[in-house]
N, C-alpha and C positions, 0 to 999 in steps of 0.2 A: 473131563474135557467135554465141551459141547461140540456139536458139528460146526460151530462158528468160529473155531480156533483159526486165528490169523494174526500175524504180527507183520509190520511193515517197518523197514529200516531205510536209511538213505538209498541203498542200492538193491534191497532185497525184499521179497515177500516170502514169508513162511506160512504155508497153508497146507491143507489136506492133499493127500496124494490123489492122483487120477489115473485111470488106466493108461493114459498116454505116457506115463512114467515108465511103463513096463520094459521097453527095450533098453533104455539107459540103465535102469536099476539092474537088469540082468547082466549087462556088461560089467557093471560095478561089482556085482556079486561074484563075478568070475575073474576079476582082476587079481592076479597074484600079488602085486604090490599092496593093494588096499587090504587084501585078506591077511597078508602078513602083519600089517600094522594094527589091525583091529579085530580080527576074527579069531576064534578059538578052535576052528575046525582043522582037521588034519591038512598038512601040506599036500599038494597034489590030489585033492579029492576030486571026485567026479564033477564036472561043471553042472551048475544049476540050470535046469531046463527053463526055457521061456515060460512054459506053462506053470511051472512052480513058482516063478516069480510073479506072474500074474495073479496066482491064487493068493500069494502073500499080500499083495496090494489090495486085492478084493477084500481079504480078511481085515486089513487095517482100515479100509473104508467102511466096513460094517461095524468096526469096533470104534467108531468115531466118538461114542458116548462113554467109552471106558474111562473110569475115573482114576485108574492106576497107571495108565500109560497114554502118553500123546505122541503120536508119529506124525511128522511133518515133512513136506517137501521144501526144498530151498530153491526159489526161483529169482532170477534177475528181474528187477522192475522194468527194465527197458526191453520189452519183448517176451517176458516171462519165461526165458530159457531155464529149464530144469538143470541145476548144477550140483545138487547134493541133497542130503536128507539128514534128519536128526530125530532124537527121541528124548522126552522127558519120561523117565521110567521110575518104577517103584515109588509112585507118588503116595505117600503116607501122610494123611491129613491129620491124624491123631498126633503122631510124633513130629509132624511138620518138617519132613524131609523127603528128598527125591534124588534121582540120579540123571545126569546129563551125558549125552554123546552126540557128536556131529561129525558127518563125513562129507567133505567136498570131493565128489566123485570125478568131476571133470578136472583132470590134472593140469590143464592149460590154465585153470582158474586158481591154482595153488599159489601161494605167495602174494596174493592180492588183498589180503585182510578180510575175506569173506567169512571165515570161520570165526574170527574174532567178532565181527559185526553180528553174526548170528548169535553167539554166545552172550554178548552184552544184552541183546534183546530178550533171550530166553532166560537169563539171570534175572533181569528185572522183572519179567513175567512171573517167574517162580516165587520171588520173594513178595511181590505185591499182590498180584491176582490170585495165585495159588496159596499165598500166606505161608510160605515155607520158612523155616528157621535155618535149615542146613541143606546145602546142595552138594552132592557128592559126585565123584567121577573116578573111574578105575581105568588106568592106562598102562599098557605093556611097556616095558623099559625099552624096547626096540622102536617105539614111536616118539622119537626125540622132539619132533615138531609139535606134537600135541602136549608133550610135558611142558615145553617152553610156553606154549599158548596159555594153558591153564594156570601156570605159575604167574605169568604176566597179568592175568586177570584176578590175581589175588588168592587163588586156591592155595592151601597149605598142604604139604605132603604129610599125611597122617600115619602112614604105615606102609608096609610091603607085604604082599602075599608071595612068599618065596616059592620059586620055581613053579609058577601057577599054570604055565602053558608050554607046550612043546612047539619050538619054532626051528626049522631047519635041523631037526634032530637034537636040539639043545633045549633043556628046560630054561625058561626065562621067568624073571620076576614080573610082578604087576603092582604098580604103585596105586595106593588109595589116596585120593585127594578129597578135601572138603573146604567149603567156603560157607561162613556164617553170615547171617543177615547183619549182625552188628559190625562185621568186618566190611560189608558192602555199603551199608546206609551212608549216604551223603558223599560217597566217592564217585568221582567221574571215572568210569572204566575206560581204559584205552581202546 
């Protein structure tokens, strides 16, 4: 990635994090529901301190030229309100593959199609600009909304990592998804 990473959609701007993101990111990093859906840390872990969140954002800002990971903030175009974040991870240029994840942290923005809008843009960027052949995603079975979202966008369930993570005292599976460029090319994503 270059420091210039920015994507614009009809309603959103995907761009680098800034230190002004710290308080919201910290709130989201300590939100039990968000952690349950997407984190592999122990239930009831010690809350992440604001200083730790700030250090993570500073690290992401310094790593802006990292060619294996792109971390971005999701902002509304009308006012640039910070509503979530995403990652294009494990970018492997030789094998032309990467992994995606997205979190809409502001719960009042759930159900408005923002995650779908983000992923459509990031999928296009990954296949065209990054020249990927395969995009992957790993989703815990407890995250039914993400499962439906990725499947609507054309991702195929390729496998399952059985009892991958402990959630509420029970081991749950993690689904492995993939989308190939030839499955995406020429298709208008919803």
